[in-house]
C-alpha positions as CSV (number, residue, x, y, z in Angstrom):
1,M,-24.3,19.3,-13.4
2,K,-21.1,19.7,-15.3
3,P,-18.4,17.8,-13.4
4,L,-15.9,20.7,-13.2
5,E,-18.4,23.3,-11.9
6,G,-18.5,23.6,-8.1
7,V,-17.5,20.1,-7.1
8,R,-17.5,20.0,-3.3
9,R,-17.9,16.3,-2.6
10,I,-16.6,13.3,-4.6
11,V,-17.9,9.8,-3.8
12,L,-16.0,6.8,-5.2
13,I,-17.8,3.5,-5.2
14,R,-15.8,0.3,-5.4
15,L,-17.4,-2.4,-3.2
16,S,-15.0,-5.3,-3.8
17,S,-12.7,-7.2,-3.8
18,L,-9.3,-6.9,-2.1
19,G,-7.2,-6.2,-5.2
20,D,-9.8,-4.0,-6.9
21,V,-10.2,-1.8,-3.8
22,L,-6.4,-1.4,-3.5
23,L,-6.2,-0.5,-7.2
24,T,-8.4,2.6,-6.5
25,T,-5.8,4.1,-4.2
26,A,-3.8,5.7,-7.0
27,L,-6.9,7.5,-8.2
28,L,-7.7,8.6,-4.6
29,R,-4.3,10.3,-4.3
30,Q,-4.7,11.9,-7.8
31,L,-8.1,13.2,-7.0
32,R,-6.9,14.7,-3.7
33,K,-4.1,16.5,-5.5
34,R,-6.6,17.8,-8.1
35,F,-9.3,18.8,-5.6
36,P,-7.5,19.6,-2.3
37,E,-10.5,21.3,-0.7
38,A,-13.2,18.8,-1.8
39,E,-14.6,16.2,0.5
40,L,-13.5,12.8,-0.7
41,V,-15.6,9.8,0.2
42,A,-15.1,6.1,-0.6
43,V,-17.8,3.4,-0.4
44,V,-16.7,-0.2,0.0
45,R,-18.0,-3.4,1.4
46,Q,-17.3,-4.0,5.1
47,P,-14.7,-6.8,4.7
48,Y,-12.5,-4.4,2.7
49,G,-12.8,-1.3,4.8
50,E,-9.4,-1.7,6.5
51,L,-7.7,-1.2,3.1
52,L,-8.8,2.4,3.1
53,R,-9.6,3.1,6.8
54,Y,-6.3,4.9,7.5
55,N,-5.8,6.5,4.1
56,P,-5.2,10.2,4.8
57,R,-6.4,11.1,1.3
58,L,-10.0,10.3,2.4
59,N,-12.3,12.5,4.4
60,R,-14.8,9.8,5.0
61,L,-15.1,6.0,4.5
62,I,-18.5,4.3,4.2
63,E,-18.6,0.5,4.7
64,C,-21.7,-1.2,3.3
65,T,-22.9,-4.7,4.1
66,C,-24.4,-5.3,0.6
67,T,-26.0,-8.5,1.7
68,G,-29.5,-9.9,1.2
69,G,-31.7,-9.4,-1.7
70,F,-32.0,-6.6,-4.1
71,W,-34.6,-4.6,-2.2
72,Q,-32.6,-4.9,1.1
73,Q,-29.6,-3.5,-0.7
74,W,-31.7,-0.8,-2.2
75,R,-32.9,0.2,1.2
76,E,-29.3,0.3,2.5
77,G,-28.5,2.5,-0.5
78,R,-31.4,4.8,0.3
79,E,-29.9,5.5,3.7
80,L,-26.5,6.1,2.1
81,R,-28.0,8.5,-0.4
82,R,-29.7,10.5,2.4
83,G,-26.3,10.8,4.1
84,L,-24.6,12.0,0.9
85,A,-27.2,14.5,-0.2
86,A,-26.1,17.3,2.2
87,P,-27.5,20.7,1.2
88,H,-25.5,23.4,-0.5
89,R,-22.9,20.9,-1.7
90,E,-22.2,19.8,-5.3
91,L,-22.0,16.1,-5.5
92,L,-20.0,14.0,-8.0
93,I,-20.3,10.2,-7.9
94,V,-17.5,8.1,-9.5
95,D,-18.8,4.5,-10.0
96,L,-15.8,2.2,-10.3
97,Q,-17.9,-1.0,-9.7
98,R,-20.6,-0.4,-12.3
99,N,-23.0,-3.2,-11.5
100,L,-26.5,-3.6,-10.0
101,R,-25.1,-3.3,-6.5
102,S,-23.4,0.0,-7.1
103,W,-26.5,1.2,-9.1
104,A,-28.7,0.5,-6.0
105,L,-26.3,2.6,-3.9
106,R,-26.1,5.6,-6.2
107,C,-29.5,5.7,-7.8
108,G,-31.5,8.7,-6.6
109,P,-29.5,11.8,-5.7
110,R,-29.1,14.7,-8.1
111,A,-25.4,14.4,-8.9
112,G,-22.8,14.3,-11.6
113,L,-22.0,10.7,-12.5
114,L,-18.8,9.2,-14.0
115,R,-18.3,5.5,-14.6
116,T,-15.3,3.4,-15.4
117,P,-15.1,1.7,-18.8
118,K,-15.9,-2.0,-18.4
119,E,-14.0,-3.2,-21.6
120,R,-16.4,-6.2,-21.9
121,L,-15.8,-6.7,-25.6
122,R,-12.0,-6.7,-25.2
123,K,-12.2,-9.1,-22.3
124,L,-14.3,-11.5,-24.3
125,L,-11.8,-11.3,-27.2
126,L,-9.0,-12.0,-24.8
127,V,-10.7,-15.0,-23.3
128,Y,-12.3,-16.5,-26.3
129,A,-10.2,-15.3,-29.3
130,K,-6.9,-15.5,-27.3
131,R,-5.7,-12.2,-28.8
132,W,-3.1,-11.5,-26.1
133,G,-1.0,-8.7,-27.5
134,W,-3.6,-7.4,-29.9
135,W,-6.4,-6.9,-27.4
136,R,-4.3,-6.1,-24.3
137,L,-6.4,-4.2,-21.8
138,P,-5.2,-1.1,-20.0
139,S,-4.3,-1.7,-16.4
140,V,-7.2,-1.4,-14.0
141,P,-5.8,1.8,-12.4
142,E,-5.5,3.3,-15.9
143,R,-9.1,2.4,-16.6
144,Y,-10.1,4.1,-13.3
145,H,-8.2,7.2,-14.3
146,R,-10.0,7.2,-17.7
147,A,-13.3,7.4,-15.8
148,V,-12.4,10.8,-14.5
149,A,-10.7,12.2,-17.6
150,V,-13.2,15.0,-17.8
151,L,-11.9,16.3,-14.4
152,Q,-8.5,16.9,-15.9
153,V,-6.9,14.7,-13.1
154,E,-3.2,14.3,-13.7
155,D,-1.5,10.9,-13.5
156,D,1.3,11.4,-11.0
157,G,3.2,8.3,-12.1
158,E,3.2,6.8,-8.6
159,G,1.8,3.4,-7.5
160,L,-0.8,2.0,-5.1
161,E,-1.0,2.8,-1.4
162,L,-2.0,0.8,1.7
163,W,-1.6,3.0,4.8
164,L,-1.0,1.5,8.2
165,P,-2.5,3.1,11.3
166,E,0.9,4.2,12.6
167,E,1.6,6.0,9.3
168,Q,-1.4,8.3,9.1
169,R,0.4,11.4,10.1
170,Q,3.5,10.9,7.9
171,P,4.1,13.8,5.5
172,Q,4.4,11.3,2.6
173,Y,3.6,7.7,2.0
174,P,6.3,5.8,3.9
175,P,7.1,2.9,1.5
176,L,8.1,5.5,-1.1
177,G,11.5,5.7,0.6
178,R,12.0,1.9,0.6
179,V,15.5,0.8,-0.5
180,H,15.2,-2.5,-2.4
181,A,17.6,-5.2,-1.2
182,R,20.3,-5.9,-3.8
183,E,20.3,-9.6,-2.6
184,L,17.0,-11.3,-2.4
185,R,17.4,-13.3,0.8
186,R,14.0,-13.2,2.6
187,I,11.3,-14.4,0.2
188,A,7.6,-14.5,0.9
189,L,5.7,-17.3,-0.8
190,A,1.9,-16.7,-1.3
191,P,0.4,-20.0,-2.4
192,G,-3.2,-19.1,-2.1
193,A,-5.8,-17.6,-4.5
194,R,-9.6,-17.5,-4.5
195,H,-9.9,-19.7,-7.6
196,A,-8.2,-23.1,-8.0
197,T,-7.0,-22.5,-11.6
198,K,-5.0,-19.5,-10.3
199,R,-3.0,-21.5,-7.8
200,W,0.3,-23.1,-8.6
201,T,0.8,-26.6,-7.3
202,E,1.7,-27.3,-3.6
203,E,4.5,-29.5,-4.9
204,G,5.9,-26.6,-6.9
205,F,5.9,-24.3,-3.8
206,I,7.5,-27.0,-1.7
207,A,10.3,-27.6,-4.2
208,L,10.8,-23.8,-4.6
209,G,11.0,-23.3,-0.8
210,R,13.6,-26.1,-0.4
211,A,15.7,-24.6,-3.2
212,L,15.6,-21.2,-1.6
213,V,16.7,-22.6,1.8
214,R,19.5,-24.5,0.2
215,Q,20.7,-21.2,-1.3
216,G,20.8,-19.7,2.1
217,G,17.5,-17.8,1.9
218,Q,14.7,-17.4,4.3
219,V,11.2,-18.4,3.4
220,V,8.0,-16.8,4.7
221,L,4.7,-18.6,3.8
222,I,2.0,-15.9,3.8
223,G,-1.7,-16.1,3.2
224,S,-5.2,-15.3,4.6
225,P,-6.6,-17.2,7.6
226,Q,-8.5,-19.5,5.2
227,E,-5.2,-20.4,3.6
228,R,-3.5,-21.3,6.8
229,E,-3.8,-25.0,6.3
230,L,-2.4,-24.8,2.8
231,C,0.6,-22.8,4.1
232,K,1.1,-25.4,6.9
233,R,1.2,-28.3,4.4
234,I,3.8,-26.5,2.3
235,A,5.9,-25.7,5.4
236,E,5.7,-29.3,6.5
237,G,6.6,-30.5,3.0
238,M,9.7,-28.2,3.1
239,G,10.8,-29.9,6.3
240,E,12.3,-26.8,8.0
241,G,13.3,-23.3,7.4
242,A,9.8,-21.9,6.7
243,E,8.1,-19.2,8.7
244,L,4.2,-18.9,8.7
245,C,2.4,-15.6,8.4
246,C,-1.4,-16.0,8.1
247,P,-2.9,-13.1,10.1
248,D,-6.5,-12.1,10.4
249,S,-5.8,-8.6,9.1
250,V,-4.5,-7.6,5.7
251,L,-2.6,-4.8,7.5
252,D,-0.7,-7.4,9.5
253,A,0.1,-9.2,6.3
254,A,1.4,-5.9,4.9
255,R,3.6,-5.5,8.0
256,C,5.0,-9.0,7.3
257,L,5.7,-8.2,3.7
258,D,7.6,-5.0,4.8
259,H,10.3,-7.3,6.2
260,C,10.6,-9.3,3.0
261,D,12.9,-8.7,0.0
262,A,10.5,-10.1,-2.6
263,V,7.2,-12.0,-3.0
264,V,6.4,-15.0,-5.1
265,S,2.7,-15.1,-5.5
266,N,-0.2,-16.4,-7.7
267,D,-2.4,-13.9,-9.4
268,S,-4.2,-12.9,-6.2
269,G,-4.9,-9.9,-4.0
270,L,-1.6,-10.3,-2.2
271,V,0.1,-9.2,-5.4
272,H,-1.5,-5.8,-5.0
273,V,-0.8,-5.7,-1.3
274,A,2.9,-6.2,-2.1
275,A,2.7,-3.6,-4.9
276,A,1.1,-1.1,-2.5
277,R,3.9,-1.6,0.0
278,R,6.5,-1.4,-2.8
279,V,7.8,-4.9,-2.4
280,P,9.2,-6.5,-5.6
281,V,7.0,-9.3,-7.0
282,V,7.3,-12.5,-9.1
283,V,3.7,-13.4,-10.3
284,L,2.6,-16.8,-11.5
285,Y,-0.2,-16.8,-14.0
286,G,-2.3,-19.9,-14.9
287,S,-5.9,-19.5,-16.2
288,T,-5.5,-15.7,-16.4
289,V,-3.0,-13.5,-18.1
290,P,-1.5,-10.1,-17.2
291,E,-3.0,-8.5,-20.4
292,L,-6.3,-8.6,-18.6
293,G,-5.1,-5.5,-16.6
294,F,-4.3,-7.0,-13.1
295,A,-0.5,-7.1,-13.4
296,P,1.5,-5.6,-10.5
297,F,1.1,-1.8,-10.8
298,R,4.3,0.3,-10.8
299,V,6.5,-2.0,-8.7
300,P,9.5,-4.1,-9.9
301,A,7.9,-7.4,-11.1
302,V,8.6,-10.4,-13.2
303,V,5.8,-12.6,-14.8
304,V,6.0,-16.4,-15.0
305,Q,3.6,-18.1,-17.3
306,Y,3.5,-21.0,-19.7
307,P,2.2,-20.2,-23.2
308,L,-0.7,-22.4,-24.2
309,P,-3.3,-21.9,-26.9
310,C,-6.1,-22.4,-24.3
311,R,-5.0,-19.4,-22.2
312,P,-6.7,-17.4,-20.9
313,C,-9.8,-19.5,-20.2
314,T,-11.3,-16.9,-17.9
315,H,-10.8,-13.3,-16.7
316,I,-11.3,-14.0,-13.0
317,G,-10.4,-17.7,-12.4
318,R,-12.2,-21.1,-12.4
319,E,-12.7,-23.9,-9.8
320,R,-11.3,-26.4,-12.3
321,C,-9.5,-26.6,-15.6
322,P,-12.2,-26.8,-18.4
323,L,-9.9,-29.1,-20.4
324,G,-8.9,-31.2,-17.4
325,H,-5.1,-31.1,-17.8
326,F,-4.3,-27.9,-15.8
327,A,-1.1,-27.6,-17.9
328,C,-0.9,-23.9,-17.5
329,M,0.2,-24.3,-13.9
330,R,1.6,-27.9,-13.9
331,R,4.2,-27.0,-16.6
332,I,5.6,-24.2,-14.5
333,Q,8.7,-25.7,-12.7
334,P,10.6,-24.4,-9.7
335,H,13.6,-23.6,-11.8
336,H,11.5,-21.2,-13.9
337,V,10.6,-19.3,-10.7
338,L,14.2,-19.3,-9.5
339,H,15.2,-17.8,-12.8
340,A,12.6,-15.2,-12.5
341,L,13.9,-14.3,-9.0
342,Q,17.4,-14.0,-10.5
343,V,16.1,-11.7,-13.2
344,L,14.3,-9.6,-10.6
345,Q,17.5,-9.3,-8.6
346,E,19.5,-8.2,-11.6
347,R,16.9,-5.5,-12.3
348,L,17.1,-4.3,-8.8
349,Q,20.9,-4.2,-9.0
350,A,21.0,-2.3,-12.3
351,P,22.1,1.3,-12.0
């Protein structure tokens, strides 16, 4: 089947993780504009279903468990394929995951297939040859858009989306009308990340929080339930003036961010939650670099990183520094982050 002939149903597969699923939302909006009458279906793993559950661009959300061995996943995929193979409908599958799990889900039905470019060689060159500028990867949403180039989908120039339940019936995405504060007073600090080499030091966050409070600011420590103890330790280290926000739901975290003027975060999923809610971001990079394609997408942002010849040492993060010094994060000082916040504020104040 040629992708432009009689497309009635488009299925996007992006199983995980938090940031990667959010980064699909720009493409979902663009596909909806290009094919207003088509049935748009997204397939994700269950833990990330809430990221798309209230997105009005979608007609249907399928949440997979994707647990167990290969054959168990293949059986789950078989049931999924039966549900997708409705008669008298042309089916197009867009595989944005492109691994064995997504293959097990999509293998079988007679359908058009588009896949995102993985850019494996350029990733390897970035990690092992350290060619930052030379081998800079396109952003992940741009790579997703390239996967559907044959569909003549127009890039609308807008950012990510994370719809809340109360926003479903709004005529446009509500954060589009956000007016950025000209004075950054209420700052969210996100000290967590899945991998240790992507986390700035607790001492750094404590010193930064104290400095912000001395300047008359409000500090909100935000994270997942698994990061609650980390946030508590930082709050206790600050002494006073810190508010905790570690909800069970990403949607509640988004509501918390809506009341903040800016976010200081490690390279983690919360960066993309903030970007989706149009909250300005300061991002701290350690073992990774923004050239890998996961920089905040189309939101005011400032990057803080310390140039070292060993960076990046990975494209996703590690559990410990391979050289043992962890200088990429230890050399980032609170005054570097304060300066980044000042630069961000000046950008927001510029006419």
